[in-house]
N, C-alpha and C positions, 0 to 999 in steps of 0.2 A: 823588337825586330833586331836581328843580328846583322851587322855589316859584313858583307862578303868582299873578299879581296880577289883581284884578278891574278891568279897564280901564273899566268902566262907571261907577265912582265918581269923584267930582270931583278931590280933591286927594290928594297922596301919603299924608297921614295916614290918610285913609279907606280906602286900598288895602292897608294892612299886614295881613298874616295872623299876624304874630308880635309879641308885646309887646317893646318895646325897653327896654334898660336904659342908664343913664348910665355907660357904660364908656368912659373916655377913655384911649386909648393912641395911640402913634405908629404910622402905617401907611406902609409903603414901597409906592409904586405906579409902574407903568410901562405905558404904552400911549397910543395916539392922539397920538404925537409929544410926550408929556409924561412926565417922570420926576421923582419927588420924594418927599419925606416930608411927611406931613400928619397932623393929629390927628383922631380920631373925636369925634363929639359924642354919639352913642348907637349901640347895636348890638343886633342880634338874630340868631338863627340864619338868618334870611332875608336880612339885609343890614345896611347901616349908612350913616350920614351922614359924609361926609368933608369936613372944613374945608380948603378949598384955593382959591387964586386962579387955579389953572390952568384954561384953557379946555377943558372936557371936555363935549362935546355929548351929548345924549340918544342912547342906542344904542351909545356907545363901550364897548369892552370893555377892561378893565384887568387886569393881573396884579397882585395885591396880596399883600403879606407882612405879617402881623400877629403881632408877637412878644408872647408872654405870659411869665409867670414861669417859673422853673426851666428855661430854655432851650427851652421849647416854643413852637411857632409854627404859624400856618396860612398856607399858600400856596395861593391859589385865584384863579380868574377871577371878576370882578364886572362887571356891566353897569350903565352909568349909566341910571337910570330917570327921573331929573329933574335939572335943573341950575339953580342959582342963581348966575349969572355973577358972578365976583369974590368969592363967599362960600363956595360948596361944591357938592357933588353928593350925591344919594341913590343908593346902589349896592345892587344885588341880586346875591347870590352865584349863580353858575351852576356846576353840576357839583360841588358841595361833597361831599367824601367823608364817609362816616359817621364816620370817625375825627375829621376836622376839625369836623364838626357837634357831636360829643360834647365836644370840647375847648372850643369856643365856649360851649356850654351850661353846662359846668362853670365856666368863667370868669364867666359872667353870674350864676350862682347864688352864687358866692363874693363878688361885688361888694357 
């Protein structure tokens, strides 16, 4: 299931459907001619903020790999929903599996 954003609201904070937690982990990303490792600022089962100086325009789709403890990880696509050039991007998961959704929720609850 893909999370839908209410585009009629003003800023990214007002469009969130899921509460975000301060979960700071390194995320490996690839897409839109950019590859790298960056940290998260916060995360929810709907998406997360990626701290990066990479130029990632709104609408770009990235493949992200988010490692968690015990060798578990989430590999998923994420779409850039807003960009703060030189600072980071807000990403929304697309096509997140139920297994990955459960893993993220479990990590957020243990934070």
